[in-house]
N, C-alpha and C positions, 0 to 999 in steps of 0.2 A: 556649500553644496555636500559635505562628507553628512554634515546633521539631518538635512531633509531625507540622504538614503538610507544612515540606518532606521529601523524598523523602533518607532517607539512603545508599541502597545507588545503586550502580552496575552496573558488571559483575559481583561477587561475587555468591553464592547468597545468594538470600531464605533465610535460616532456621526453622524451623518455627513459631516465636512468633512471628513477624510476619505469617503467613501470614493473609489475611482473604479475607471473602465466598463471593458463590457462581458457577455459570457462567453464572446470569444477567447477569454482567455484563458479558458480554462482547456478548448480545445488546444492550441498549443502547447499548453503546461504538460499536460499530461499524454500527449503524442510527443514530445521531445522526452518523458520521464518512463516512456516506456520502449521506446527504439534503441535498445544496449541489450548490453552480452546477457545480464542474467536472466532476461525474458529470452534470449536464443534458446540458453542452456535449458529454461523449463519447457519449452518447447521440446528440445531434444528429449530429454527423459519422458516425453511419450513414446517414441522409440525404444529409447536404451532397454526401457523395460519389458520393451514385447511389442509395441503395437505397428501397426505398416501404417503408411501414409497416410491412405485417402482418410480412414477411419481416423486416426489422428489428428488429423486437419478437422475434419468435421466434430468431433469432439472439443476439440480448443475452440473452436468458433461458438459452441454451443455455451461452454463454461465462459468466456468469456463476454458474453452477451449476458445472462444469465447473471455473471457476478457481477458481471462493470454496472447494470440495470440497478441492483441493489447499492455497489456506491457511489452512482450518479444520486442516487434518490438522497444520499445523505450530504452532498454537494451541494443541491438545493437549497437545504438548509442555512445555507450560511448568508447570502445576502439576507433573509428573513431577519434571524436574529442580529446577525454581526458580532457570535461568540464562536471560541474554536468549539471543534465538535465534543472534545469530553465535557467540556462546563454543560452543555446542554442536557449532556447525560445522566447528569446530575437530578435533573427534576424524574427520570426513571428511577434513579437509585440510591438517592437523597444525596444531599452538600459529601458526607464521608464513606458515604457506602459505594459511592462512584468509583472509589477507589481501589477497587476488588478487580474490574474488569482493567482498572487502569497498570494495577503491576504486568498485566498478562501484555497490555498493551507497551509497557516499557520494555519488558523483556524482548519484544517483536521488533522493535527500531534497533534496539542492541545487535539481535540477528539477521535483520536485513542488512543495518550499514557493517557488520563483518563478512555477512556474504558479499555483499558491491567490493570490499576495499580488496578483499583475496583477490579476485578475476582483475580491479582497477591495478593492483599491485602490479600484476605480472605487466599488465599495458606499461605503468610509468616506469616501473621496473627495467625492460625491453628498452624503453623510448630514450631513459637517461644514464642505462649501462649502469644501473645502482643494483638491479638483483630486486627479486621479489620481495622482501623482506622490509628494507629502505623504501622499496615502493608503495607497498601500505601503510608507511608514517608517513611519509610524503603526503598520498592522498589523502590520510586522515586531516592531518595538519591543514590544507586547502578547503576541505570542504567543513571544520570546524568553522574557518574566518568566513565562508559564505554565509552559513547559518547564522553566524553571530550578528551578520549587518540585517539578513532578514527579508521581509516579505518580496520588497522591490526586484532584488538582486535573483534572487527564486525565480521569479516570471520570466524576468529577462535573460535568466539563463535557460528557462525552458523555450524562449521564442528562439535563440541560438540554435539550441540541441536539436531544437524540431528539425531546423533546415539544413544545418550540417550533419547529422546524422540519417535525415532521412534521403540525401545527396548520396553520403555511402553506403547506406544499407541499396538502394540502387544499381550501384557500380556494384557491388557486392553479389548481388542478386545473376546480376550480368553475367558476371564471371562464373559463379555456381552454374548457371543453365548451362556454359558450355560444357562444361566436365559431366551433367547429370544426362543419364536417357528418362529423362521425364514422362515419357511415355509407358516404360518397363516398372516405373512406379507405381503410376496411377493402376495402372491393368494388378498389378500384384493387388489386390483389394482383398481380404478375409475381415468381416464381422468378427471381434470377439467382446463382448459385453464388458467382462470387466477391465478389457484393457480400453476400451470406449470411454467407461466410467472414470476410469483414471484419467485420460485428456482432459475429460471436462474437468475433474477435482481441480487437476492441476491448474486449471488458468482460471477454474474457479476463485480457487483461494488467493490466487496472485492479486484478481480486484477485489474482491471482500478484503484483501491485508491491508487496502488503501483506504479504507471504512472510516478508521476512529480517529483520520485527517483529514479527511478530502476537504470539509467543510472548512477548517484554517487558512484554506487558501482559496475560498469563495466567498468569503464573511468580506473581505474589504468592497465588495463589487456592491453599487447604488440599491438602497434597498427597495427600489420600484425594479431591477430586475426580473425578468420573467423565469419564476421556477424553470416552465418548459422549455426554457434556452439553457440554463442552467443545466439541466439532468440532461439535454440531447448533446451540449458543445462538451459537457464530461466526456458520457456516456462515447459520443463518436472518438472525441482522441486518445481514451483510453482505450479502446478496443481495438481501433485502427492499429494504434500502435504498437501493442503488444500482439496482435493476430500476426502483422506484419513480421514481426524480432522471430514469434512464434515459430510460422511458417518456415523461418530461415531455419529456423533449428532443426527442424523434422528432416528436412532435405538434407541437412548441412549431415546428422545421425545416421541418415538412410543409406547415406554416399561413402562415408569418410568410417566409419565403426573408430574402432582401436586408434587410430589418429586421431579423432578429436577427441575420445575422453579423454587421453594422455594429457593433451594441453589443448584446451579448447581456445582460450587467447589467440595461441601463436598458428593455430589450424585457420583459425576465421582469415587472420591476417594474412596467412600464406596465399587464402583464396587470391586474393588482392597482388600478391606481386612482393617484390623486393624494394630495398633500396628509400626513397623517398618515401614513395608509396607506404611502404611498410609502416613506415615512421607516423605517416599522415593520419593512417588506419590506427594505429597503438593510441595519436591522439586523441581521434575519435570515439575510439572506446573508453578511453581517461573520460573524455567530455561527456558521454552518455551515461556513464556510473556517477559520476558528479553530481550529475541533473538528480539524481532520483536520490543518493546519498545523503545530499542538503535537506531532501525533503523527510527524508529518515530521521536525521541529526535533530531538525527543525520539529518534527512533529513529537520525537522522544523526549527534546527539551519543555516541550508544551506539556508535555504527560506528564512529567516530573513536577513540574509547576501547579499543577491542575491538582493531583498529590497532595501536596505540602499544604497547597492554598485551602484545601478543603478542612485542614487543623487550627490553620493558622490566623485564617479569616482571610489571608492575603487577596488582594483585587488589582496589585501594578507590581511592575519588578524593575529594578534599576537596572543596568547596563552592567553594573559588576557582577549582579546577580544572575544575569541571559549569562554573561560568558562562562559564570563559574556549572552552571548547570547541563549548556553544549559541552564543556570541558571532558568533565562526568561522561557525557553520552561517550564522545567521541574517544574516550581513555576505554572505558569498557569493549565498546566496540572495535577497539585497534587488537586489544588483548585476546578476545573471541577470536581475530582474523589472525594472529600470527601463530596461534594454539591449531588450528584447525586447517590451514592453509594446503594441505596435504592429502586432508581426508575432503574436500570439498563437495566434489560431485554424489559422495556416498551417502552423504550425510542430509544432503540439500534437499531431494524428494519430501523426507519426513519432517523437515524441519516447515514444508510447507504444509504439509496433509495436519499436522500437531497443531499448528496452528491456526487452520480452520476450525479446530474444536473448538475453539475458546472465541472466536471470532462472529462463528453465525450465530449464538443465541444472542451477544449482544444489538446485533443488526439487527434481528428482528425485533428485539423487544425496543430499541431506538425507534424504529420504523413505524413500529405498530403503535406505537406512543404519541410518534408526531402528527402523523397522518391520519389515525384513526379516533385516537382517546382524546387527545387535546385539541387536536386539529389545528395546529401551529399558532397556539395561544401558549401562551409562557410568561412567569412571574420573574422577569431578567433580575430584580433587585436579590427576589429570595432564591436564588442560584448560588449566593453566599452567604447565606442563613440559615445555619443549621437549625437554626427556633424557630425559623419560619414556614411556608407552609408545603414545601418538600421534604422538610425535617431531616435530622443527620442522617437517620438508615431508611428506607425503605423495604423492609424485610419482605413484602409482597414480589416485588422485582426479584431482589435475591435470591429469594425461594426459587424462580420460574428459572432465573441464569441456570442455578445450581441444578434445577430439572433438567435444564437444557442441557449441560455439559454432561449428566449421567445416560441420558436417552442414547445419546452418539457412541456412547464405548462400547455397545456390542457389536456394529457395524464399523469400526475404524479397523482399519490394518494397517499397520507402520512392520518396521521392523525391530522395533521394542516391544512393542504390543497389539495381537489382534485380538478383535474379538470373537463372541461364540456364533454370530449369524455372516459373517462373511464368508465360512466357506459354504453354506447353501444357498449365497450366494454368486456362487463360482468365484470368488477370491473379489470380489465388486466393492470398491471401496462407497457405501452413501451415505456416510457419518454424516455431510454437511447441508443435504438435503433434508436428514431427521432434524440436524440442530436448525433450520433454519424454521420449517411449519411445526414442528412439536412446542416453542419457545411463543411463537407467535401467536398458537392460538390459545396458548394457557394465560399468554399474559392478557389478551384481549380479555378471556372470559373473565380475567378476577379483576383488572383496570378498570373496567367499564360498570363495575359495580359503587365504586368508589370515585366520583368526579369531583367532588366537593372542592379540593385541592385546584381547579382549571379555572381559571379567572376567565372574565366575557370575554377580553382581549388580549393582548400582549401588553403587559405594561414593562415599561423604560423607567431608567433614571438616567439625573442628566450627567451626561460627560466632560469632564474640562477638556477644550480642546488643545491644553496647554502649552 
């Protein structure tokens, strides 16, 4: 039973005989992954930095739908190819060139692991009466163990979390509405373009950050799974879960002020009550964070293996190697969490928007290539061969990626850097829009001139079922 539970695949193709499940599994996974405390904090940031309730909520909805649609388009690639997301991006950047965005992806996973561990560590520390530091360490160890088991336990965790966290959020929502003058909050609406765009950027960045690994969790679906079904179930689960959490965060931040900012986890739990209720809510917060942190750890492990294998020609990874990679992600994320646990809220917004700068060009290039240039046709064996049709480095795509990064800088607004065009736009950050549009147009113009490397149909290689 244990052998059947532990995943054998890593960056290799999932053969048809091991495919299973339905597209609905993507709904429960992404609903559970988004019903959690960090998404609550993300929504709260829209108000903390100056937005009102009404336009913050509208902006968050727009961002969740736009970013979620991009993320779900990546998810639809999984059943078709049976590959991890970043392996497939070798077709755009080259077998070794794909390591350029991958290094940034790994940084993202470590950062999200750390930010999640800070909040989960508070919950675990309160639950076990051991303090934040020990809570972070215990949480990291549990996360690493579950990520090592792999795909099946991740989906099972998502199903459980989607139910448990939904019930908890309904309860907390009822408790919150008892304390809130909702009509007053909704009537105090004043549109402010920069704050509105900030709300869109916060939720869009939240969704787009899933793009580099979302197909990792749809690649086990049967090849015959409808792309539309995969897209819509992924989008609906992720958008509903995140908007639900972020709406709660907006209302909490608008009414609690400094009480919430001083102790996000403690304040949310305090809404629910004390004693056994509080203990249950601390457990729910830890469970919600466990779901997403397992995804981040697993995604980081897959990205590290993809980076190394591009130079070593490796297609299969041993269980010992798998555990080693996951341990590296876990240790790095835990160290960052321990170092930054006292300044979490002040740095989290900049972290989200900074990440968005690097992943929007990658998403644009990947999606344009998959849907418009290659039209879902890839030579899968060549994705592991630096001397094959995709080559070691695709300099045209890497150049477009670099231009996409640079094009965003004049529009980027963070504490450590603000572009020259931010002030003329009233302080609004529209860098992520530029980061999607510019590389999408450039890559389409460049790539459509040379399509000799695109096969007439998807080419596959025999994969042993072991």
